[in-house]
VEXDREN-2710 file (C-alpha; in Angstrom, 1 decimal):
% VEXDREN-2710
k/r/px/py/pz
1/MET/-15.6/-6.2/-40.5
2/THR/-15.8/-2.5/-39.9
3/VAL/-17.3/-1.7/-36.5
4/THR/-20.2/0.7/-36.5
5/GLN/-20.4/3.8/-34.4
6/THR/-23.4/2.3/-32.5
7/THR/-21.4/-0.8/-31.7
8/MET/-18.5/1.3/-30.3
9/GLU/-20.9/3.5/-28.3
10/ASP/-22.4/0.4/-26.8
11/ARG/-19.0/-0.7/-25.6
12/LEU/-18.2/2.8/-24.3
13/SER/-21.5/3.4/-22.6
14/GLY/-20.6/1.7/-19.3
15/LEU/-17.1/3.3/-19.0
16/ARG/-16.1/5.7/-16.4
17/ALA/-15.1/9.2/-17.6
18/TRP/-11.3/8.5/-17.3
19/GLN/-11.6/5.2/-19.1
20/ARG/-13.5/6.7/-22.0
21/GLU/-11.0/9.6/-22.2
22/ALA/-8.1/7.2/-22.3
23/PHE/-9.8/5.1/-24.9
24/GLU/-10.4/8.1/-27.1
25/GLU/-6.8/9.2/-26.7
26/TYR/-5.6/5.8/-27.7
27/PHE/-7.7/5.7/-30.9
28/ARG/-6.9/9.3/-31.7
29/ARG/-3.3/8.3/-32.1
30/GLN/-3.4/4.5/-32.4
31/PRO/0.2/4.1/-31.2
32/ARG/2.1/0.8/-31.2
33/ASP/2.9/1.4/-27.5
34/PHE/0.6/3.0/-24.9
35/LEU/1.3/3.4/-21.2
36/ALA/-1.8/4.0/-19.0
37/VAL/-1.1/4.9/-15.4
38/ALA/-4.2/4.7/-13.2
39/THR/-4.5/4.5/-9.4
40/PRO/-5.3/1.0/-7.9
41/GLY/-9.0/0.4/-8.0
42/ALA/-9.7/2.8/-10.8
43/GLY/-10.6/0.1/-13.4
44/LYS/-7.6/-0.6/-15.5
45/THR/-8.8/-4.1/-16.5
46/THR/-12.1/-2.8/-17.9
47/PHE/-10.3/-0.1/-19.8
48/ALA/-7.8/-2.6/-21.3
49/LEU/-10.5/-5.2/-22.3
50/THR/-12.7/-2.5/-23.9
51/LEU/-9.7/-1.4/-25.9
52/ALA/-8.8/-5.0/-26.8
53/SER/-12.4/-5.7/-27.9
54/GLU/-12.3/-2.7/-30.2
55/LEU/-9.0/-3.7/-31.8
56/LEU/-10.4/-7.2/-32.4
57/GLN/-13.5/-5.8/-34.0
58/ARG/-11.4/-3.6/-36.3
59/HIS/-9.1/-6.6/-37.1
60/ALA/-6.2/-4.5/-36.0
61/VAL/-5.1/-7.6/-34.0
62/ARG/-6.1/-11.2/-34.1
63/ALA/-4.6/-12.5/-30.9
64/ILE/-4.1/-11.3/-27.3
65/THR/-1.4/-12.1/-24.8
66/ILE/-1.9/-10.8/-21.2
67/VAL/1.2/-10.7/-19.0
68/CYS/0.7/-10.3/-15.2
69/PRO/2.6/-10.7/-12.0
70/THR/0.9/-13.8/-10.4
71/GLU/-0.9/-17.0/-11.2
72/HIS/-4.1/-15.8/-9.5
73/LEU/-4.2/-12.7/-11.7
74/LYS/-4.0/-14.9/-14.8
75/LYS/-7.3/-16.5/-13.8
76/GLN/-8.8/-13.1/-12.8
77/TRP/-8.0/-11.6/-16.2
78/ALA/-9.4/-14.6/-18.0
79/GLU/-12.7/-14.3/-16.1
80/ALA/-12.9/-10.6/-16.8
81/ALA/-12.1/-11.2/-20.5
82/ALA/-14.9/-13.7/-20.7
83/ARG/-17.4/-11.0/-19.8
84/PHE/-16.3/-9.2/-22.9
85/GLY/-16.6/-12.3/-25.1
86/ILE/-12.9/-12.7/-25.3
87/ALA/-11.7/-16.3/-24.6
88/ILE/-8.4/-16.3/-22.8
89/ASP/-6.5/-19.5/-21.6
90/PRO/-5.1/-18.8/-18.1
91/ASP/-3.6/-22.3/-17.8
92/PHE/-1.3/-22.1/-20.9
93/LYS/2.0/-23.8/-20.1
94/ASN/5.3/-23.2/-21.7
95/GLY/5.7/-26.8/-22.6
96/GLN/2.3/-27.3/-24.3
97/GLY/1.7/-27.3/-28.0
98/ALA/-0.7/-25.1/-30.0
99/LEU/-3.3/-23.0/-28.2
100/GLY/-6.8/-24.6/-28.2
101/ARG/-9.0/-23.4/-31.0
102/GLN/-11.6/-22.0/-28.6
103/TYR/-9.1/-19.4/-27.3
104/ILE/-8.1/-16.1/-28.9
105/GLY/-5.2/-15.6/-26.4
106/VAL/-3.4/-16.5/-23.3
107/ALA/-2.6/-15.1/-19.8
108/VAL/0.9/-15.7/-18.6
109/THR/3.2/-14.5/-15.8
110/TYR/6.4/-12.4/-16.2
111/ALA/8.3/-15.3/-14.7
112/GLN/6.8/-17.7/-17.3
113/VAL/7.9/-15.4/-20.1
114/ALA/11.4/-15.1/-18.7
115/ALA/11.6/-18.9/-18.5
116/HIS/11.1/-19.4/-22.3
117/PRO/11.2/-16.1/-24.2
118/MET/11.6/-17.7/-27.7
119/LEU/8.4/-19.6/-27.3
120/HIS/6.5/-16.4/-26.7
121/ARG/8.3/-14.6/-29.4
122/ASN/7.3/-17.3/-31.9
123/ARG/3.6/-17.1/-30.7
124/THR/3.7/-13.3/-31.1
125/GLU/5.2/-13.5/-34.6
126/ALA/2.6/-16.0/-35.7
127/ARG/-0.4/-13.7/-35.5
128/LYS/-1.0/-9.9/-35.2
129/THR/-0.9/-9.7/-31.4
130/LEU/-1.9/-7.2/-28.8
131/VAL/0.1/-7.7/-25.6
132/ILE/-1.3/-6.3/-22.4
133/PHE/1.3/-5.8/-19.6
134/ASP/-0.5/-5.8/-16.3
135/GLU/1.5/-3.9/-13.6
136/VAL/4.3/-3.4/-16.2
137/HIS/6.8/-2.3/-13.6
138/HIS/7.3/-6.0/-12.9
139/ALA/9.0/-6.3/-16.3
140/GLY/11.9/-4.5/-14.7
141/ASP/12.1/-6.8/-11.6
142/ALA/15.4/-8.0/-12.9
143/LEU/17.6/-7.2/-16.0
144/SER/17.1/-10.8/-17.2
145/TRP/13.3/-10.3/-17.0
146/GLY/13.4/-7.1/-18.9
147/ASP/15.5/-8.7/-21.6
148/ALA/13.2/-11.6/-21.9
149/VAL/10.1/-9.4/-22.1
150/ARG/11.8/-7.4/-24.9
151/GLU/12.8/-10.5/-26.8
152/SER/9.4/-12.1/-26.5
153/PHE/7.2/-9.1/-27.5
154/ASP/9.3/-6.9/-29.7
155/PRO/7.4/-8.3/-32.8
156/ALA/4.0/-7.4/-31.2
157/THR/1.6/-5.4/-33.4
158/ARG/0.3/-3.4/-30.4
159/ARG/1.5/-3.2/-26.7
160/LEU/-0.7/-1.8/-23.9
161/SER/1.1/-1.2/-20.6
162/LEU/-0.8/-0.7/-17.4
163/THR/0.3/0.2/-13.9
164/GLY/-1.0/1.9/-10.8
165/THR/2.6/2.5/-9.5
166/PRO/4.9/3.6/-12.3
167/PHE/8.0/3.8/-10.0
168/ARG/10.6/1.3/-8.7
169/SER/13.2/1.4/-5.9
170/ASP/15.9/0.3/-8.4
171/ILE/17.0/1.8/-11.7
172/ASN/16.1/-1.1/-14.0
173/PRO/14.4/0.3/-17.1
174/ILE/10.9/-1.0/-17.8
175/PRO/10.6/-2.4/-21.4
176/PHE/8.6/-0.5/-24.0
177/VAL/8.3/2.5/-21.7
178/ASP/9.7/5.8/-22.9
179/TYR/12.0/7.9/-20.7
180/VAL/12.3/11.6/-21.1
181/GLN/15.2/13.7/-19.7
182/ASP/14.1/16.5/-17.5
183/GLY/15.9/19.9/-17.0
184/ALA/18.3/18.3/-14.5
185/GLY/19.3/15.6/-16.9
186/VAL/17.4/12.8/-15.1
187/ARG/15.3/10.4/-17.2
188/ARG/11.8/9.9/-16.0
189/CYS/9.2/7.5/-17.4
190/SER/6.7/9.1/-19.8
191/TRP/3.1/7.9/-19.9
192/ASP/0.4/8.4/-22.4
193/TYR/-2.5/8.8/-19.9
194/SER/-2.5/9.2/-16.2
195/TYR/-5.3/9.1/-13.6
196/GLY/-4.1/9.6/-10.0
197/TYR/-5.6/8.9/-6.6
198/ALA/-6.6/12.5/-5.9
199/PRO/-8.8/12.9/-9.0
200/ALA/-10.2/9.4/-8.6
201/LEU/-11.2/10.2/-5.0
202/GLU/-12.8/13.4/-6.2
203/ASP/-14.8/11.4/-8.9
204/GLY/-15.9/8.9/-6.3
205/VAL/-14.0/6.1/-8.2
206/VAL/-12.0/5.1/-5.1
207/ARG/-12.5/5.2/-1.4
208/PRO/-10.9/7.6/1.0
209/VAL/-8.5/5.9/3.4
210/ILE/-8.1/6.7/7.1
211/PHE/-4.7/5.5/8.5
212/MET/-4.6/4.5/12.1
213/ALA/-1.0/4.6/13.4
214/TYR/0.0/2.8/16.7
215/SER/3.2/3.4/18.7
216/GLY/4.2/1.8/22.0
217/GLU/7.1/0.5/24.2
218/MET/9.1/-2.4/22.9
219/ARG/11.7/-4.5/24.8
220/TRP/13.8/-7.3/23.3
221/ARG/17.0/-9.4/24.0
222/THR/19.8/-9.4/21.5
223/ARG/21.7/-12.5/20.4
224/ALA/24.4/-11.4/22.7
225/GLY/22.0/-11.5/25.6
226/ASP/21.6/-7.7/26.1
227/GLU/18.2/-6.4/26.8
228/LEU/17.2/-3.2/24.9
229/ALA/14.1/-1.0/24.9
230/ALA/12.7/1.6/22.5
231/ARG/9.5/3.4/21.9
232/LEU/8.1/2.9/18.4
233/GLY/7.1/6.2/16.9
234/GLU/10.0/8.2/18.3
235/PRO/13.4/8.9/16.6
236/LEU/15.5/5.8/16.5
237/THR/18.6/4.5/14.7
238/GLN/17.9/2.3/11.7
239/ASP/18.9/-0.8/13.6
240/ALA/16.8/0.1/16.7
241/LEU/13.8/1.0/14.5
242/SER/14.1/-2.3/12.5
243/GLN/14.1/-4.3/15.8
244/ALA/11.4/-2.3/17.5
245/TRP/9.2/-2.7/14.4
246/ARG/9.9/-6.5/14.3
247/ALA/9.1/-6.7/18.0
248/ALA/5.8/-4.9/17.4
249/LEU/4.8/-7.5/14.7
250/ASP/5.9/-10.5/16.8
251/PRO/2.7/-12.5/17.4
252/LYS/4.0/-13.4/20.9
253/GLY/3.8/-9.7/22.0
254/ASP/0.8/-7.6/22.9
255/TRP/1.3/-4.9/20.2
256/ILE/-0.1/-6.9/17.3
257/LYS/-2.9/-8.3/19.5
258/LYS/-4.0/-4.9/20.5
259/VAL/-3.9/-3.6/17.0
260/LEU/-5.9/-6.6/15.6
261/GLN/-8.5/-6.1/18.4
262/ALA/-8.8/-2.4/17.4
263/ALA/-9.0/-3.3/13.7
264/ASP/-11.7/-5.9/14.4
265/ARG/-13.7/-3.3/16.4
266/ARG/-13.5/-1.0/13.4
267/LEU/-14.6/-3.8/11.1
268/THR/-17.7/-4.3/13.4
269/GLU/-18.6/-0.7/13.0
270/VAL/-18.2/-0.8/9.2
271/ARG/-20.3/-3.9/9.0
272/LYS/-23.3/-2.0/10.5
273/THR/-23.7/-0.3/7.1
274/HIS/-21.8/-2.9/5.0
275/PRO/-22.7/-6.3/6.4
276/ASP/-20.3/-8.2/4.1
277/ALA/-17.3/-5.9/4.7
278/GLY/-14.0/-7.8/5.1
279/GLY/-10.6/-7.2/6.6
280/LEU/-7.1/-8.1/5.4
281/VAL/-3.9/-8.5/7.4
282/ILE/-0.8/-8.3/5.3
283/ALA/1.9/-10.3/7.1
284/SER/5.7/-10.5/6.8
285/ASP/6.0/-14.3/6.5
286/HIS/4.1/-17.6/6.6
287/GLU/4.7/-18.2/10.3
288/ASN/3.4/-14.8/11.4
289/ALA/0.4/-15.2/9.0
290/ARG/-0.7/-18.4/10.7
291/ALA/-0.1/-16.9/14.1
292/TYR/-2.2/-13.8/13.3
293/SER/-5.0/-16.1/12.2
294/ARG/-5.0/-17.8/15.6
295/ILE/-5.1/-14.4/17.3
296/LEU/-8.1/-13.4/15.2
297/ARG/-9.9/-16.7/16.1
298/GLN/-9.4/-15.8/19.8
299/ILE/-10.8/-12.3/19.1
300/THR/-13.7/-13.2/16.9
301/GLY/-14.4/-16.8/17.6
302/LYS/-14.0/-17.6/13.9
303/GLY/-11.0/-18.5/11.9
304/ALA/-9.5/-16.3/9.2
305/THR/-8.8/-17.3/5.6
306/VAL/-5.0/-17.8/5.3
307/VAL/-3.5/-17.3/1.9
308/LEU/0.2/-18.3/1.4
309/SER/2.3/-17.9/-1.7
310/ASP/3.2/-21.6/-2.0
311/ASP/-0.4/-22.8/-1.5
312/PRO/-1.8/-24.4/-4.7
313/THR/-5.3/-23.6/-3.5
314/ALA/-4.5/-19.9/-2.9
315/SER/-6.5/-18.6/-5.9
316/LYS/-9.6/-20.6/-4.8
317/LYS/-9.4/-19.3/-1.3
318/ILE/-9.2/-15.7/-2.5
319/SER/-12.2/-16.2/-4.8
320/ARG/-14.2/-17.8/-2.0
321/PHE/-13.4/-15.0/0.3
322/ALA/-14.3/-12.4/-2.3
323/ALA/-17.7/-14.0/-2.9
324/GLY/-18.5/-14.6/0.8
325/ASP/-19.0/-12.6/3.9
326/ASP/-16.3/-13.9/6.3
327/ARG/-14.6/-11.2/8.4
328/TRP/-10.9/-11.7/7.9
329/MET/-8.2/-12.9/5.5
330/VAL/-4.5/-13.1/6.3
331/ALA/-1.9/-13.1/3.5
332/VAL/1.8/-12.8/3.0
333/ARG/1.8/-11.2/-0.5
334/MET/-0.8/-12.9/-2.6
335/VAL/-3.3/-10.1/-2.1
336/SER/-0.9/-7.1/-2.1
337/GLU/-1.3/-6.4/-5.8
338/GLY/-3.9/-6.6/-8.5
339/VAL/-6.3/-8.9/-6.7
340/ASP/-9.9/-7.6/-6.8
341/VAL/-11.8/-8.1/-3.5
342/PRO/-13.9/-4.9/-3.3
343/ARG/-15.5/-5.8/0.0
344/LEU/-12.1/-5.3/1.8
345/MET/-12.6/-2.1/3.9
346/VAL/-10.3/-2.6/6.9
347/GLY/-6.6/-3.5/6.7
348/VAL/-3.7/-4.2/9.0
349/TYR/-0.2/-3.5/7.5
350/ALA/1.6/-6.1/9.6
351/THR/4.7/-6.4/7.4
352/SER/8.2/-4.9/7.6
353/THR/8.3/-4.4/3.8
354/SER/8.7/-0.6/3.4
355/THR/9.2/0.4/-0.2
356/PRO/6.8/3.0/-1.7
357/LEU/5.9/0.5/-4.4
358/PHE/4.8/-2.3/-2.0
359/PHE/3.0/0.2/0.3
360/ALA/1.0/1.7/-2.6
361/GLN/0.1/-1.7/-4.0
362/ALA/-1.0/-2.9/-0.6
363/ILE/-3.2/0.1/0.2
364/GLY/-4.6/-0.4/-3.3
365/ARG/-6.4/-3.4/-2.0
366/PHE/-8.7/-1.3/0.1
367/VAL/-9.7/1.6/-2.2
368/ARG/-11.8/-0.3/-4.7
369/VAL/-15.2/1.4/-4.3
370/ARG/-18.6/-0.3/-4.7
371/LYS/-20.7/2.8/-4.0
372/ARG/-20.1/6.3/-3.0
373/GLY/-19.6/7.0/0.7
374/GLU/-17.5/4.0/1.6
375/VAL/-14.5/4.7/3.9
376/ALA/-11.5/2.4/4.2
377/SER/-9.4/2.1/7.4
378/VAL/-5.8/0.8/7.5
379/PHE/-3.9/0.2/10.7
380/LEU/-0.2/0.4/10.7
381/PRO/2.9/0.8/13.0
382/SER/3.9/4.3/13.8
383/VAL/7.1/4.1/11.6
384/PRO/8.3/7.4/9.9
385/THR/8.6/5.9/6.5
386/LEU/5.1/4.4/6.5
387/LEU/3.6/7.7/7.9
388/GLU/5.2/9.6/5.1
389/TYR/3.8/7.3/2.5
390/ALA/0.3/7.5/4.1
391/GLY/0.5/11.3/4.2
392/GLU/1.5/11.4/0.5
393/MET/-1.3/9.3/-1.0
394/GLU/-2.3/12.1/-3.4
395/ARG/1.2/12.8/-4.6
396/GLU/2.1/11.7/-8.1
397/ARG/5.2/9.5/-8.4
398/ASP/7.1/8.3/-11.5
399/HIS/9.9/5.9/-12.3
400/VAL/13.3/7.7/-12.4
401/LEU/16.5/6.4/-14.0
402/ASP/20.0/7.8/-13.6
403/LYS/19.8/7.8/-9.8
404/THR/22.1/6.0/-7.3
405/PRO/20.2/4.0/-4.7
406/SER/21.1/5.0/-1.2
407/ASP/22.6/2.5/1.2
408/ASP/19.2/1.8/2.8
409/GLU/17.4/1.2/-0.5
410/TYR/17.2/-2.4/-1.7
411/PRO/16.0/-3.6/-5.1
412/GLU/12.3/-4.3/-5.1
413/GLU/12.7/-7.9/-6.2
414/ASP/14.9/-8.7/-3.2
415/LEU/12.3/-7.3/-0.8
416/LEU/9.5/-9.2/-2.5
417/ARG/11.5/-12.4/-2.5
418/GLU/12.0/-12.0/1.2
419/ALA/8.3/-11.2/1.7
420/ASN/7.4/-14.4/-0.2
421/LYS/9.9/-16.5/1.6
422/LYS/8.5/-19.4/3.5
423/LYS/9.8/-19.3/7.1
424/ASP/8.2/-22.2/8.8
425/SER/11.7/-23.1/10.1
426/PRO/15.0/-21.0/10.1
427/ASP/17.3/-21.4/7.2
428/ALA/20.5/-23.2/7.7
429/GLY/22.8/-21.2/9.9
430/GLU/20.1/-18.5/10.4
431/GLU/19.4/-17.4/14.0
432/LEU/16.9/-15.0/15.4
433/PRO/18.7/-11.7/15.9
434/PHE/16.7/-11.0/19.0
435/GLU/13.9/-12.3/21.2
436/THR/10.9/-10.1/21.9
437/MET/10.5/-9.6/25.7
438/GLU/7.6/-7.2/25.7
439/SER/5.6/-5.1/23.2
440/ALA/2.7/-2.7/24.0
441/ALA/0.5/-0.8/21.6
442/GLU/-0.7/2.8/22.1
443/PHE/-2.8/4.8/19.6
444/ASP/-0.6/7.5/18.2
445/ARG/-2.5/9.4/15.5
446/ALA/-4.8/9.1/12.5
447/LEU/-3.9/10.4/9.1
448/TYR/-6.4/11.4/6.4
449/ASP/-6.0/13.5/3.3
450/GLY/-2.4/14.3/4.1
451/LEU/-3.2/15.7/7.6
452/GLU/-2.6/14.3/11.0
453/TYR/-5.3/13.9/13.7
454/GLY/-4.7/12.8/17.3
455/GLY/-1.6/12.6/19.4
456/GLY/-3.4/14.8/22.0
457/ALA/-4.4/14.6/25.6
458/ALA/-7.6/12.6/24.8
459/GLY/-5.8/9.3/24.9
460/SER/-7.7/6.0/24.5
461/SER/-11.1/7.8/24.3
462/GLU/-9.8/9.5/21.1
463/GLU/-8.9/6.1/19.6
464/GLU/-12.5/5.0/20.3
465/ASP/-13.8/8.0/18.4
466/PHE/-11.9/7.0/15.3
467/LEU/-12.8/3.4/15.6
468/GLY/-16.5/4.4/15.8
469/LEU/-16.5/6.6/12.7
470/PRO/-19.5/5.7/10.5
471/GLY/-18.7/3.4/7.7
472/LEU/-20.7/5.4/5.2
473/LEU/-19.3/9.0/4.7
474/GLU/-18.4/11.1/1.7
475/PRO/-14.8/12.3/1.6
476/ASP/-15.7/15.9/2.5
477/GLN/-17.8/14.6/5.4
478/VAL/-14.8/12.7/6.7
479/SER/-12.7/15.8/6.5
480/GLN/-15.3/17.9/8.3
481/LEU/-15.8/15.4/11.1
482/LEU/-12.1/15.0/11.7
483/ARG/-11.4/18.7/11.6
484/LYS/-14.1/19.3/14.2
485/ARG/-12.7/16.5/16.5
486/LYS/-9.2/17.9/16.0
487/ALA/-10.5/21.4/17.1
488/ASP/-12.2/19.9/20.2
489/ILE/-9.0/18.0/21.1
490/ARG/-6.9/21.1/20.6
491/ALA/-9.2/23.1/22.9
492/SER/-8.9/20.4/25.5
493/GLU/-5.1/20.4/25.2
494/LEU/-5.0/24.2/25.6
495/LYS/-7.1/24.0/28.8
496/ALA/-4.8/21.3/30.2
497/LYS/-1.7/23.3/29.3
498/ALA/-3.2/26.4/31.1
499/ARG/-3.8/24.3/34.2
500/ARG/-0.2/23.0/34.1
501/GLU/1.3/26.5/33.8
502/SER/-0.9/27.8/36.7
503/GLU/0.2/24.9/39.0
504/PRO/3.9/24.6/39.9
505/GLU/5.5/21.2/39.2
506/GLU/5.9/19.1/42.3
507/GLU/9.4/18.6/43.6
508/SER/8.8/14.8/43.8
509/GLY/9.1/14.7/40.0
510/PRO/6.7/14.3/37.0
511/THR/4.1/11.6/36.7
512/HIS/3.9/9.2/33.8
513/GLU/0.8/11.0/32.6
514/VAL/2.6/14.3/32.4
515/LEU/5.4/12.8/30.3
516/ALA/2.9/11.1/28.0
517/GLU/1.0/14.3/27.5
518/LEU/4.2/16.3/26.7
519/ARG/5.3/13.6/24.3
520/ARG/2.0/13.7/22.5
521/GLU/2.1/17.6/22.3
522/LEU/5.6/17.5/20.9
523/SER/4.6/14.7/18.4
524/GLY/1.7/16.8/17.2
525/LEU/3.9/19.9/16.6
526/VAL/6.5/17.8/14.8
527/GLY/3.7/16.5/12.6
528/ALA/2.6/20.0/11.8
529/TRP/6.2/21.1/11.1
530/HIS/6.6/18.1/8.8
531/HIS/3.6/19.2/6.7
532/ARG/4.9/22.8/6.5
533/THR/8.5/21.9/5.6
534/GLY/8.3/18.5/4.1
535/LYS/11.1/17.2/6.5
536/PRO/10.7/13.7/7.9
537/HIS/9.7/13.4/11.5
538/GLY/13.1/11.8/12.5
539/VAL/15.0/14.7/10.9
540/ILE/12.9/17.3/12.8
541/HIS/13.5/15.4/16.1
542/ASN/17.3/15.3/15.5
543/GLU/17.4/19.0/14.7
544/LEU/15.6/19.7/18.0
545/ARG/18.1/17.6/19.9
546/ARG/21.0/19.5/18.3
547/ALA/19.4/22.8/19.1
548/CYS/18.3/22.0/22.7
549/GLY/20.6/19.1/23.7
550/GLY/19.5/16.2/25.7
551/PRO/18.7/12.5/25.0
552/PRO/16.1/11.0/22.6
553/VAL/12.4/11.8/23.5
554/ALA/12.0/8.4/25.2
555/GLN/14.6/9.3/27.8
556/ALA/14.0/13.1/27.9
557/SER/12.7/14.8/31.1
558/PRO/9.7/17.1/31.1
559/PRO/11.8/20.3/31.1
560/GLN/13.8/19.0/28.1
561/ILE/10.6/18.2/26.2
562/ARG/9.1/21.6/27.1
563/GLU/12.3/23.2/25.8
564/ARG/11.9/21.4/22.4
565/ILE/8.2/22.4/22.3
566/ALA/9.2/26.0/22.8
567/LYS/11.9/25.8/20.2
568/LEU/9.6/24.4/17.6
569/ARG/7.0/27.1/18.3
570/ALA/9.8/29.7/17.9
571/TRP/10.8/28.2/14.6
572/ALA/7.1/28.3/13.4
573/VAL/6.8/32.0/14.4
574/GLY/10.2/32.8/12.8
575/GLN/9.2/31.2/9.5
576/LYS/6.0/33.3/9.3
END
């Protein structure tokens, strides 16, 4: 049957502008392979199923295979397809026989395909098939996975690849994705249509995100019995940063308790305008996830929904939470990618996984808009890598081949395997590298639209200002409000500085308040220099130490910190 223009217009009438534009681009060329890159929360599923419906109406294809990362997403795709009148079997098993006559296609995982590629190749060859690859970057999670995907779906009539994050931390090529060599001889992935976070935010398709970063003093005992201390948020060696970060996330310490309390206060504010708004804590492992749930019960008086990767009821728990109005869900990774829970408006990034891919996917859980004016808030440790990712939300990224991973880069599949690992008890021969002795949380700064706010003399009262932001604001209103508060705080800092300079320092030595104020002033200047030069915070601090001498900021005296502040101001004037 030839579809009429009216029928097609009916299908297109409910699409967002980008979805319609991508749809029209596809049917203008009707390629065998098409890669659509759209920011998490933009509506890739609706676009793909509208396109699939049209191809079925035109008899260009007669079967559909949807390949996705997780078991839960198989069910989510099947439910979405049913709303388009497309019957998809999400429970298809590699060992079963023919597909039931009531179904026009199946939803399978990348792991399922890799386990039996010839089965899926035979199914693909049997009928004219459209294959939809959800979050196609997972097809490159291992060379064997990529080979299996190619073998299984090379005979497909059409292939539609979707991703919100078309980049990886390794150099495994993604099957059926074209790579184009740039002027430097580096191959980069080439997409057919792209819709990034910045235009999606401008169109009101996704929510703006305010990041709340927390620093603090950490103290721990090593396996050898030595006691060490460091301040999260200041320049540290990789080993010290890793251990301080882990100490912060340790449920036995006060850092995570303080941050969860702050996040819950923010959720209370948001629920004044969105009564069903929910929060999500993304944990490093199963043991911490359960412990965070207990802390949330102490804070709220109610238990949290805990979703673990080896729980056979995980999909049902996610669905119940999505449809309900409970405050909190805690997960290891089940909700870090693709899962659609639009009422999630507050998040806590309580995991040590630090690749840009994982971070982008995790933040994608909070940007799915229901109506204009919604604002998402994500709480995270004051770790340079995470702060850089948060400050670069609008920057487009792509998958690059022909690069050599640095020593501190690990393949994405290893990190995700570690994140999914069940750690109810230590592995054989595995010992804790250290024991957390003490951890304290302190509000460091807020980040929004690539700019930093906070780190000034206002202290805890400033934190309360951010926690109390209205839950219903347009993106430009958020910017205006934060800029005004930043100006007020800066004026307060200048007055305090004038008082300090007019009053000689006492011989008895500086107070803790003076040190804290100087550190915050230096931190704010380093943040501004980072945005001007693009250099990471840690690099800037190291350059200051080389120029001025002295120990790390945590051990520096007030004169040493003032010297670095003066040096940084001199650099800024010199660059002008």
